[in-house]
DRENPA-342106 format. One record per residue (C-alpha): residue in one letter; residue number from 0; x, y, z. Coordinates in steps of 0.001 Angstrom, whole numbers, plus 524288, in hexadecimal, padded with zeros to 5 digits. Layout:
BEGIN
+------+-----+-------+-------+-------+
: code : pos :  east : north :    up :
+------+-----+-------+-------+-------+
:    A : NUM :     X :     Y :     Z :
...
+------+-----+-------+-------+-------+
END
This chain:
BEGIN
+------+-----+-------+-------+-------+
: code : pos :  east : north :    up :
+------+-----+-------+-------+-------+
:    X :   0 : 34FDF : DCFD9 : DCDF8 :
:    X :   1 : 35696 : DCEE9 : DDB29 :
:    X :   2 : 35287 : DD5E0 : DE67C :
:    X :   3 : 35E00 : DDA59 : DEF7F :
:    X :   4 : 35F2C : DE140 : DFCC8 :
:    X :   5 : 36C10 : DE739 : E047E :
:    X :   6 : 37658 : DDEE5 : E09C4 :
:    X :   7 : 36F0A : DD444 : E02F4 :
:    X :   8 : 37676 : DC839 : DFC06 :
:    X :   9 : 36D35 : DCA5E : DF11D :
:    X :  10 : 37275 : DD796 : DECBC :
:    X :  11 : 37D41 : DD173 : DE502 :
:    X :  12 : 38407 : DD4E6 : DDB2F :
:    X :  13 : 388EA : DE305 : DDADB :
:    X :  14 : 3888E : DED01 : DD06B :
:    X :  15 : 39400 : DE49C : DC830 :
:    X :  16 : 38EFD : DD8F5 : DCB8D :
:    X :  17 : 3973A : DD3DE : DD689 :
:    X :  18 : 39362 : DCAEB : DE140 :
:    X :  19 : 39D11 : DCEC0 : DEB64 :
:    X :  20 : 3AB2E : DCB11 : DE43B :
:    X :  21 : 3A2BD : DC3B9 : DDA77 :
:    X :  22 : 39C21 : DC497 : DCCDD :
:    X :  23 : 39DB0 : DCFE1 : DC457 :
:    X :  24 : 39F3D : DCFA1 : DB56C :
:    X :  25 : 3ABCA : DCCD5 : DAF53 :
:    X :  26 : 3A8D4 : DCAE0 : DA1AD :
:    X :  27 : 3AD4A : DCED9 : D925D :
:    X :  28 : 3AE65 : DDC1B : D8FB9 :
:    X :  29 : 3A440 : DD91B : D85AF :
:    X :  30 : 399E7 : DD47F : D8EB5 :
:    X :  31 : 39A3D : DDFA7 : D986E :
:    X :  32 : 39019 : DE7CF : D909F :
:    X :  33 : 38722 : DDC70 : D9029 :
:    X :  34 : 38896 : DD8ED : D9F6F :
:    X :  35 : 385FE : DE61B : DA29A :
:    X :  36 : 3792A : DE610 : D9982 :
:    X :  37 : 3764B : DD9FB : DA012 :
:    X :  38 : 3764A : DDEC3 : DADAD :
:    X :  39 : 36F79 : DEBC8 : DA9AB :
:    X :  40 : 36512 : DE460 : DA2BA :
:    X :  41 : 3636B : DDAF3 : DAF9B :
:    X :  42 : 361B1 : DE763 : DB8D0 :
:    X :  43 : 35697 : DEC26 : DAF45 :
:    X :  44 : 350C0 : DDEA0 : DAE3B :
:    X :  45 : 35070 : DDE3C : DBDD4 :
:    X :  46 : 348F3 : DEAA3 : DBF33 :
:    X :  47 : 33F39 : DE758 : DB381 :
:    X :  48 : 331D3 : DE1C5 : DB8C1 :
:    X :  49 : 32F7A : DDB37 : DAAD9 :
:    X :  50 : 33C8F : DD382 : DAB22 :
:    X :  51 : 3396E : DCD93 : DB86C :
:    X :  52 : 32B39 : DCA85 : DB4C7 :
:    X :  53 : 32FE4 : DC372 : DA7DA :
:    X :  54 : 33C07 : DBBAC : DAF93 :
:    X :  55 : 331D0 : DB6EB : DB9DC :
:    X :  56 : 32698 : DB47D : DB043 :
:    X :  57 : 330E5 : DAAA6 : DA82F :
:    X :  58 : 336C2 : DA4BB : DB47D :
:    X :  59 : 3286F : DA19E : DB823 :
:    X :  60 : 321D4 : D9E1D : DAB43 :
:    X :  61 : 32CCE : D99A5 : DA46B :
:    X :  62 : 335D6 : D93E8 : DADC0 :
:    X :  63 : 32D1C : D8F7C : DB742 :
:    X :  64 : 32F47 : D96E3 : DC412 :
:    X :  65 : 32F63 : D96AF : DCF12 :
:    X :  66 : 33577 : D88D6 : DD075 :
:    X :  67 : 33112 : D81E4 : DDCB8 :
:    X :  68 : 336AD : D7F5D : DE955 :
:    X :  69 : 337BC : D7246 : DEDBC :
:    X :  70 : 338CF : D6C79 : DFAC8 :
:    X :  71 : 33F2A : D5F0D : DF809 :
:    X :  72 : 33B54 : D55A6 : E0277 :
:    X :  73 : 34143 : D487C : DFE7F :
:    X :  74 : 34FA3 : D4F66 : DFE00 :
:    X :  75 : 34EC0 : D5562 : E0A3E :
:    X :  76 : 3484D : D4832 : E0FE0 :
:    X :  77 : 354B2 : D4101 : E0A20 :
:    X :  78 : 35DF3 : D4C93 : E0F6C :
:    X :  79 : 35862 : D4A3D : E1E18 :
:    X :  80 : 35AB5 : D3C9C : E1E01 :
:    X :  81 : 36AAC : D3F1C : E20BC :
:    X :  82 : 3681E : D4B70 : E27A4 :
:    X :  83 : 36976 : D4CDA : E35FA :
:    X :  84 : 35BF0 : D4C60 : E3D54 :
:    X :  85 : 35627 : D59A1 : E3BD1 :
:    X :  86 : 35D97 : D5CEF : E3035 :
:    X :  87 : 35B87 : D5C02 : E2239 :
:    X :  88 : 35689 : D6888 : E1BC7 :
:    X :  89 : 34A65 : D6ACC : E114D :
:    X :  90 : 34E1A : D6B33 : E0426 :
:    X :  91 : 347B4 : D7372 : DFAF6 :
:    X :  92 : 34B00 : D7573 : DEB7E :
:    X :  93 : 34890 : D811D : DE3B9 :
:    X :  94 : 34341 : D7AF5 : DD729 :
:    X :  95 : 34AFE : D8248 : DCAA2 :
:    X :  96 : 34CD3 : D7553 : DC528 :
:    X :  97 : 33E31 : D7742 : DC16A :
:    X :  98 : 33EDE : D8387 : DB95C :
:    X :  99 : 33E16 : D82ED : DAA15 :
:    X : 100 : 34B5B : D7DE1 : DA550 :
:    X : 101 : 34C70 : D76EC : DB12D :
:    X : 102 : 356EE : D801B : DBA35 :
:    X : 103 : 3589C : D8D51 : DBF0D :
:    X : 104 : 35F01 : D9211 : DB38A :
:    X : 105 : 35369 : D9655 : DAD2C :
:    X : 106 : 34F61 : DA0E6 : DB6A1 :
:    X : 107 : 35D0D : DA964 : DB1B2 :
:    X : 108 : 35B33 : DA683 : DA3A0 :
:    X : 109 : 34E22 : DABCD : DA4C9 :
:    X : 110 : 3534E : DB909 : DAADF :
:    X : 111 : 35E7C : DB933 : DA1B4 :
:    X : 112 : 357BB : DB715 : D9498 :
:    X : 113 : 34D19 : DC2D8 : D983F :
:    X : 114 : 358EB : DCB91 : D9A9A :
:    X : 115 : 360FD : DC54F : D8D87 :
:    X : 116 : 352B2 : DCB9C : D85ED :
:    X : 117 : 3534F : DD802 : D8F5B :
:    X : 118 : 36061 : DDA48 : D8930 :
:    X : 119 : 35C10 : DD6A8 : D79D3 :
:    X : 120 : 3671A : DCA6B : D79CE :
:    X : 121 : 36266 : DC0FB : D6F01 :
:    X : 122 : 36C5C : DB572 : D7309 :
:    X : 123 : 36DC4 : DAE1D : D8098 :
:    X : 124 : 378BB : DA6B8 : D826A :
:    X : 125 : 37C34 : D9CAA : D911E :
:    X : 126 : 384BB : D95C3 : D9664 :
:    X : 127 : 37FEE : D885B : D9CD3 :
:    X : 128 : 385A4 : D7CF8 : DA4E3 :
:    X : 129 : 37BEC : D73D7 : DA931 :
:    X : 130 : 37355 : D7948 : D9E34 :
:    X : 131 : 3678E : D7CF7 : DA564 :
:    X : 132 : 36B9F : D8AF6 : DA3B8 :
:    X : 133 : 36D35 : D88A8 : D9557 :
:    X : 134 : 3600A : D82C4 : D9505 :
:    X : 135 : 35A38 : D8F28 : D9C52 :
:    X : 136 : 36092 : D98AA : D9301 :
:    X : 137 : 35D91 : D911F : D8742 :
:    X : 138 : 34F3F : D9015 : D8BE2 :
:    X : 139 : 34C4D : D9EFB : D8F47 :
:    X : 140 : 3536F : DA1F0 : D81F1 :
:    X : 141 : 34954 : D9915 : D7B3F :
:    X : 142 : 33E79 : D9FB0 : D8226 :
:    X : 143 : 34351 : DACD7 : D7F5C :
:    X : 144 : 34739 : DA8C1 : D70C7 :
:    X : 145 : 355AD : DAD13 : D739D :
:    X : 146 : 362D9 : DA49A : D6C06 :
:    X : 147 : 36A43 : D9DEA : D768A :
:    X : 148 : 37773 : D97E8 : D77B3 :
:    X : 149 : 37AC0 : D8FB1 : D8220 :
:    X : 150 : 38AB3 : D8D5F : D86E2 :
:    X : 151 : 38D77 : D80E1 : D8DFB :
:    X : 152 : 398C3 : D79F7 : D918C :
:    X : 153 : 39B9F : D6C4B : D891A :
:    X : 154 : 39A63 : D64F9 : D95D2 :
:    X : 155 : 38E0D : D6A8C : D990E :
:    X : 156 : 3877C : D67EA : D8BC2 :
:    X : 157 : 38BD5 : D583B : D8D8D :
:    X : 158 : 385AC : D5796 : D9BAB :
:    X : 159 : 37A1A : D6052 : D99AC :
:    X : 160 : 375B5 : D5BAD : D8CAB :
:    X : 161 : 3663B : D5CDB : D8F80 :
:    X : 162 : 367D7 : D694B : D91D5 :
:    X : 163 : 3700B : D6C90 : D86B8 :
:    X : 164 : 3652D : D671A : D7EC3 :
:    X : 165 : 35BBC : D6F26 : D86A7 :
:    X : 166 : 36333 : D7B61 : D82A0 :
:    X : 167 : 3611E : D77FC : D741C :
:    X : 168 : 353D3 : D7398 : D7444 :
:    X : 169 : 35158 : D8189 : D78C6 :
:    X : 170 : 3586B : D86E4 : D6DA8 :
:    X : 171 : 36563 : D8C18 : D735E :
:    X : 172 : 372AF : D88D1 : D6E75 :
:    X : 173 : 37CC1 : D82A4 : D7845 :
:    X : 174 : 38A2B : D830F : D75EE :
:    X : 175 : 393A8 : D79BB : D7C86 :
:    X : 176 : 39F27 : D8020 : D8340 :
:    X : 177 : 3AB57 : D7708 : D8205 :
:    X : 178 : 3B5AA : D8030 : D8925 :
:    X : 179 : 3BA9B : D7DF8 : D989B :
:    X : 180 : 3B226 : D7251 : D9E09 :
:    X : 181 : 3A6EE : D752F : D9597 :
:    X : 182 : 39E60 : D791F : D9FA6 :
:    X : 183 : 39772 : D84BC : DA62B :
:    X : 184 : 3A1A9 : D8D03 : DA7A8 :
:    X : 185 : 3A717 : D8B09 : D9943 :
:    X : 186 : 39833 : D8DE9 : D9449 :
:    X : 187 : 397CB : D9998 : D9B88 :
:    X : 188 : 3A785 : D9F06 : D9495 :
:    X : 189 : 39FBC : D9B7C : D86A7 :
:    X : 190 : 39405 : DA1E9 : D89F1 :
:    X : 191 : 39ABA : DAEF2 : D8E49 :
:    X : 192 : 3A2A7 : DADDA : D81BF :
:    X : 193 : 39561 : DADC5 : D7A1D :
:    X : 194 : 3912C : DB937 : D8194 :
:    X : 195 : 39C59 : DC250 : D7E5F :
:    X : 196 : 39B5D : DBF49 : D7111 :
:    X : 197 : 38E63 : DC233 : D6F6D :
:    X : 198 : 38A3F : DCCC5 : D7AC5 :
:    X : 199 : 381E9 : DD364 : D6E43 :
:    X : 200 : 3765D : DCA73 : D6E83 :
:    X : 201 : 379DC : DC034 : D79A8 :
:    X : 202 : 3754A : DBFF3 : D877B :
:    X : 203 : 37B61 : DB501 : D90C0 :
:    X : 204 : 3734C : DAE39 : D9AC6 :
:    X : 205 : 37C0E : DAB25 : DA440 :
:    X : 206 : 37688 : D9EC5 : DAC73 :
:    X : 207 : 37CB2 : D9FD6 : DB92C :
:    X : 208 : 37F0A : DAB4B : DC370 :
:    X : 209 : 38BFE : DAEB8 : DBDF3 :
:    X : 210 : 391B5 : DB56B : DB428 :
:    X : 211 : 394E9 : DC42C : DB4A5 :
:    X : 212 : 38B5B : DCD5F : DB8EB :
:    X : 213 : 37FD7 : DCEBA : DB975 :
:    X : 214 : 37EA6 : DBFCA : DB663 :
:    X : 215 : 3809B : DBA2D : DC424 :
:    X : 216 : 3764D : DC4F0 : DC875 :
:    X : 217 : 36BB3 : DC28A : DBDD0 :
:    X : 218 : 36BC7 : DB471 : DBD3E :
:    X : 219 : 36AE4 : DB371 : DCD10 :
:    X : 220 : 35FB5 : DBD3F : DCB7E :
:    X : 221 : 3582E : DB599 : DC125 :
:    X : 222 : 35B9D : DA7F1 : DC997 :
:    X : 223 : 3560E : DAE3A : DD69D :
:    X : 224 : 34900 : DAA50 : DD23C :
:    X : 225 : 34C22 : D9DD8 : DD921 :
:    X : 226 : 35134 : DA331 : DE65F :
:    X : 227 : 344BE : DACEB : DE6C9 :
:    X : 228 : 33BD4 : DA21F : DE3AE :
:    X : 229 : 34127 : D9942 : DED31 :
:    X : 230 : 340DE : DA38F : DF756 :
:    X : 231 : 33235 : DA5F2 : DF590 :
:    X : 232 : 32FBF : D96D6 : DF5C4 :
:    X : 233 : 3357E : D9384 : E0101 :
:    X : 234 : 32F32 : D9DE4 : E0857 :
:    X : 235 : 32264 : D9921 : E03BE :
:    X : 236 : 32561 : D8A89 : E048F :
:    X : 237 : 32C9C : D8ABE : E12EE :
:    X : 238 : 32A5D : D9907 : E1859 :
:    X : 239 : 33A3B : D9B73 : E1927 :
:    X : 240 : 345F1 : D9B6F : E10CA :
:    X : 241 : 34DFA : D8F52 : E0E9B :
:    X : 242 : 35976 : D8DCD : E1848 :
:    X : 243 : 363C0 : D88C6 : E0B41 :
:    X : 244 : 36361 : D8AE7 : DFE20 :
:    X : 245 : 36B54 : D8410 : DF555 :
:    X : 246 : 36F8C : D83BA : DE708 :
:    X : 247 : 37942 : D7E02 : DDD50 :
:    X : 248 : 383B6 : D8747 : DD850 :
:    X : 249 : 38AD9 : D88B2 : DCBED :
:    X : 250 : 389B4 : D9629 : DC697 :
:    X : 251 : 37FE2 : D990B : DD094 :
:    X : 252 : 37296 : D9D50 : DCA81 :
:    X : 253 : 36A50 : D92ED : DD083 :
:    X : 254 : 3703A : D9525 : DDD69 :
:    X : 255 : 36EE4 : DA3CE : DDE20 :
:    X : 256 : 3623D : DA449 : DD7B0 :
:    X : 257 : 35DDC : D9C4F : DE49E :
:    X : 258 : 36731 : DA379 : DEE57 :
:    X : 259 : 36505 : DB1DB : DEAAF :
:    X : 260 : 35820 : DB4FD : DEF6C :
:    X : 261 : 35C0D : DAEF3 : DFD1B :
:    X : 262 : 36849 : DB504 : DFF0E :
:    X : 263 : 36244 : DBF1B : E07E8 :
:    X : 264 : 35DA0 : DB4A2 : E102A :
:    X : 265 : 365D4 : DB151 : E1B7E :
:    X : 266 : 360D2 : DA65C : E20F4 :
:    X : 267 : 3621E : D9E4C : E13AF :
:    X : 268 : 36EDC : D97E6 : E100D :
:    X : 269 : 373DC : D959E : E035F :
:    X : 270 : 37B95 : D8AC8 : DFD1B :
:    X : 271 : 3807E : D89EC : DEE9B :
:    X : 272 : 385C5 : D7CA1 : DEA3D :
:    X : 273 : 391F2 : D7CF8 : DDF9E :
:    X : 274 : 39568 : D7036 : DD8A8 :
:    X : 275 : 3A138 : D6AF9 : DDE53 :
:    X : 276 : 3A140 : D6013 : DD2A9 :
:    X : 277 : 3ABC4 : D554C : DD739 :
:    X : 278 : 3AF73 : D5CF2 : DE29D :
:    X : 279 : 3B6CC : D691A : DE692 :
:    X : 280 : 3C445 : D6337 : DE86A :
:    X : 281 : 3C6A8 : D6110 : DD98B :
:    X : 282 : 3C2A6 : D6A2E : DCE8C :
:    X : 283 : 3B6E8 : D63B6 : DCB24 :
:    X : 284 : 3AC31 : D6C0C : DD162 :
:    X : 285 : 3A48B : D78FC : DCEF7 :
:    X : 286 : 3A4D6 : D7F8E : DDBAB :
:    X : 287 : 3A91D : D8CF0 : DDA56 :
:    X : 288 : 3A6C9 : D918D : DE75C :
:    X : 289 : 3AC82 : D864F : DED40 :
:    X : 290 : 3B85C : D8528 : DE488 :
:    X : 291 : 3BA00 : D90FE : DDD0C :
:    X : 292 : 3BE7C : D9EC0 : DDFAB :
:    X : 293 : 3BAF3 : DAA6F : DDAFE :
:    X : 294 : 3BDBC : DAEA6 : DCC84 :
:    X : 295 : 3B7A2 : DB457 : DBECC :
:    X : 296 : 3AFFF : DAC17 : DB62A :
:    X : 297 : 3A522 : DB0D7 : DAD9A :
:    X : 298 : 3A3BB : DBE06 : DAFE5 :
:    X : 299 : 3A349 : DBD80 : DBEEC :
:    X : 300 : 3ACAD : DBA5D : DCA25 :
:    X : 301 : 3A8B5 : DAF47 : DD33B :
:    X : 302 : 3ADAF : DA31D : DD8EB :
:    X : 303 : 3B280 : D9A38 : DCE84 :
:    X : 304 : 3BA5E : D8C60 : DCB83 :
:    X : 305 : 3C799 : D9104 : DC889 :
:    X : 306 : 3D53E : D8C72 : DCA94 :
:    X : 307 : 3E135 : D9475 : DD07D :
:    X : 308 : 3E3DC : D9B95 : DC39F :
:    X : 309 : 3D478 : DA07E : DC486 :
:    X : 310 : 3D240 : D97C1 : DB715 :
:    X : 311 : 3C363 : D9390 : DB8FA :
:    X : 312 : 3C340 : D8441 : DBC7A :
:    X : 313 : 3B844 : D7A6B : DB55F :
:    X : 314 : 3AC89 : D77FC : DBE73 :
:    X : 315 : 3A7CE : D698A : DBFFA :
:    X : 316 : 398C0 : D640E : DC503 :
:    X : 317 : 3900E : D59F8 : DC0A3 :
:    X : 318 : 3874A : D6594 : DBF16 :
:    X : 319 : 388BE : D6D93 : DB18F :
:    X : 320 : 381F7 : D789E : DB7AD :
:    X : 321 : 38B5F : D79AD : DC3EE :
:    X : 322 : 399FC : D7820 : DBD18 :
:    X : 323 : 39D0E : D8568 : DBC3E :
:    X : 324 : 3AA81 : D8B05 : DC0DC :
:    X : 325 : 3A2B2 : D966D : DC6AD :
:    X : 326 : 39867 : D9C18 : DCFE4 :
:    X : 327 : 38EF4 : DA7FF : DCD5C :
:    X : 328 : 394F6 : DB3EC : DD569 :
:    X : 329 : 38A8A : DB679 : DDF8D :
:    X : 330 : 38CCD : DA771 : DE39A :
:    X : 331 : 39B55 : DAC03 : DE65A :
:    X : 332 : 39731 : DB5F7 : DED4E :
:    X : 333 : 38C19 : DB0A5 : DF4EB :
:    X : 334 : 3962B : DA7F2 : DF957 :
:    X : 335 : 3A05C : DAFF1 : DFD50 :
:    X : 336 : 395D5 : DB835 : E04A4 :
:    X : 337 : 391B0 : DAC1B : E0BF0 :
:    X : 338 : 382FC : DADE7 : E077D :
:    X : 339 : 383E6 : DA007 : E0110 :
:    X : 340 : 38BA3 : D9406 : E0364 :
:    X : 341 : 38F8A : D8C3E : DF900 :
:    X : 342 : 392EC : D7E34 : DF80E :
:    X : 343 : 394A1 : D71F8 : DEEAC :
:    X : 344 : 38FD9 : D64A8 : DE8D1 :
:    X : 345 : 39867 : D5ABE : DE146 :
:    X : 346 : 392C4 : D544D : DD551 :
:    X : 347 : 39120 : D48A3 : DDD50 :
:    X : 348 : 388EF : D4F76 : DE870 :
:    X : 349 : 37FE8 : D56AC : DDD1A :
:    X : 350 : 37DC4 : D483B : DD724 :
:    X : 351 : 379EE : D41D5 : DE3BD :
:    X : 352 : 370FF : D4E6F : DE6BE :
:    X : 353 : 36A8F : D4DA2 : DD894 :
:    X : 354 : 3673F : D4080 : DDBDA :
:    X : 355 : 361D4 : D43D3 : DE823 :
:    X : 356 : 359B4 : D4D01 : DE4D7 :
:    X : 357 : 35349 : D4507 : DD813 :
:    X : 358 : 35077 : D3A2B : DE0D3 :
:    X : 359 : 34AB7 : D4178 : DED30 :
:    X : 360 : 343BF : D4B3A : DE639 :
:    X : 361 : 340D2 : D4794 : DD870 :
:    X : 362 : 3479F : D53F7 : DD2C0 :
:    X : 363 : 354F4 : D51F8 : DC950 :
:    X : 364 : 35BEC : D5DE6 : DCC74 :
:    X : 365 : 366B0 : D64A0 : DC39B :
:    X : 366 : 374A8 : D608C : DC796 :
:    X : 367 : 37626 : D6E1B : DCBC5 :
:    X : 368 : 36DC4 : D6FA2 : DD7B3 :
:    X : 369 : 37191 : D61C6 : DDAF6 :
:    X : 370 : 37DCE : D686D : DDF1F :
:    X : 371 : 3754D : D705D : DE96C :
:    X : 372 : 36CE2 : D638F : DECFA :
:    X : 373 : 3799F : D5D45 : DF0D6 :
:    X : 374 : 37D39 : D6906 : DF93A :
:    X : 375 : 36F20 : D67AF : DFF89 :
:    X : 376 : 37171 : D58ED : E02BB :
:    X : 377 : 37D07 : D5CD9 : E0B45 :
:    X : 378 : 37713 : D68C9 : E1232 :
:    X : 379 : 368C5 : D651E : E13E4 :
:    X : 380 : 36A8F : D594D : E1DE8 :
:    X : 381 : 3732C : D6351 : E2760 :
:    X : 382 : 36579 : D6D75 : E27A1 :
:    X : 383 : 35BB0 : D6D68 : E2F9D :
:    X : 384 : 34DA2 : D66AC : E2ADC :
:    X : 385 : 346F2 : D73B1 : E2BC8 :
:    X : 386 : 3505B : D7B48 : E236B :
:    X : 387 : 34E1E : D7C60 : E1337 :
:    X : 388 : 35883 : D7A86 : E07B7 :
:    X : 389 : 352F7 : D8069 : DFADC :
:    X : 390 : 35C76 : D7BC2 : DF089 :
:    X : 391 : 35ABC : D816E : DE27A :
:    X : 392 : 3572A : D761F : DD811 :
:    X : 393 : 35DE9 : D7D24 : DCDF4 :
:    X : 394 : 35C66 : D74C4 : DC2E8 :
:    X : 395 : 3564B : D6734 : DBEE3 :
:    X : 396 : 35F0E : D5B38 : DBB55 :
:    X : 397 : 35941 : D56FC : DAD91 :
:    X : 398 : 365EF : D5CEF : DA822 :
:    X : 399 : 3702A : D53FC : DB1B3 :
:    X : 400 : 369BA : D45EB : DB163 :
:    X : 401 : 3742D : D425A : DA68D :
:    X : 402 : 37FE6 : D4951 : DAF93 :
:    X : 403 : 37B1E : D41A3 : DBAC2 :
:    X : 404 : 37981 : D3445 : DB513 :
:    X : 405 : 385E6 : D351A : DAF9B :
:    X : 406 : 38A6D : D3919 : DBE16 :
:    X : 407 : 38400 : D2E40 : DC411 :
:    X : 408 : 387E5 : D24AC : DB9AE :
:    X : 409 : 379F1 : D2204 : DB481 :
:    X : 410 : 37792 : D1E9C : DA63E :
:    X : 411 : 36E80 : D2816 : D9F92 :
+------+-----+-------+-------+-------+
END
């Protein structure tokens, strides 16, 4: 599903699932045959025109793609107020929050449920943080009539009640996980334990571009519909490519989905935005690239938040979807290769950006892309007026209004 060429940034991973030194597959012996089966099945699916046709049909008629490309005039004008003369980039959004289920997660879930059916699996499991991947997984399981178990940290169950209820309405069993900080890392740990115990009939739909090979590759490929559409739409609307792409990063699926189709365009710069929580000077953040170092977690080698003994530390973010203590291995490689730059935004900056987009554009974003908007606020004022910044608006904020109200001290 991904075309590549010699000396291309898009050629990764290698046959063993490595992006440079990152990636690979570090899994229990019980899982290795299933992982190899999945790789074979995905390779076959990529060459199967009927698979691509069914995937594309569901994206168009069920998910509602292509998602719009939107020029945001009022936030552009707002940021230009404090910019030097002749400065202040045009702000554009790829509006994946308008997908069915309200986020980018559904793109990947459609692809993986089709793979599960090809492999004859009759039970689906998934992990979720903010709940959007859980909702998307429950949605595709309802669509195809498969039972579904979603593992979700007990902390996230409390702060994402609307999504928990949505999953249950869709027929999913939601299992609260109480270990660790009871967030996304812990939910993924529990899902992997379940998978090891039920390999004969169970397919694990991983929600981000991490995990053992081939998950980082296949999630990226399914999410690359975002960047392919954006590329074509931008050329049609403006006659040229954007100057800068911006996306929030937890595990990194929405970002790699936007970035990947542009990696071989040297004129297009890219910026991934991690969650800095309460700041990088303490341990209350989830910025793995800025504050971590390489290690192995959840079946792959990548940048992780860990102590000097190599023990994984807990990530923090106001966004339940960004507090994962690691990052997808392709992002780790893109950072080290220098092709993509990475920065971070704090909880406060994300909250301010959330409110800014609400009042300037009439769009309530999720807290995840609010981190990307926070980075744009800093950068756009210093860019020429004719430059174009394109951000992935990867989720809508219905799920986050209670968290935002509490943070702002507002009684609901």
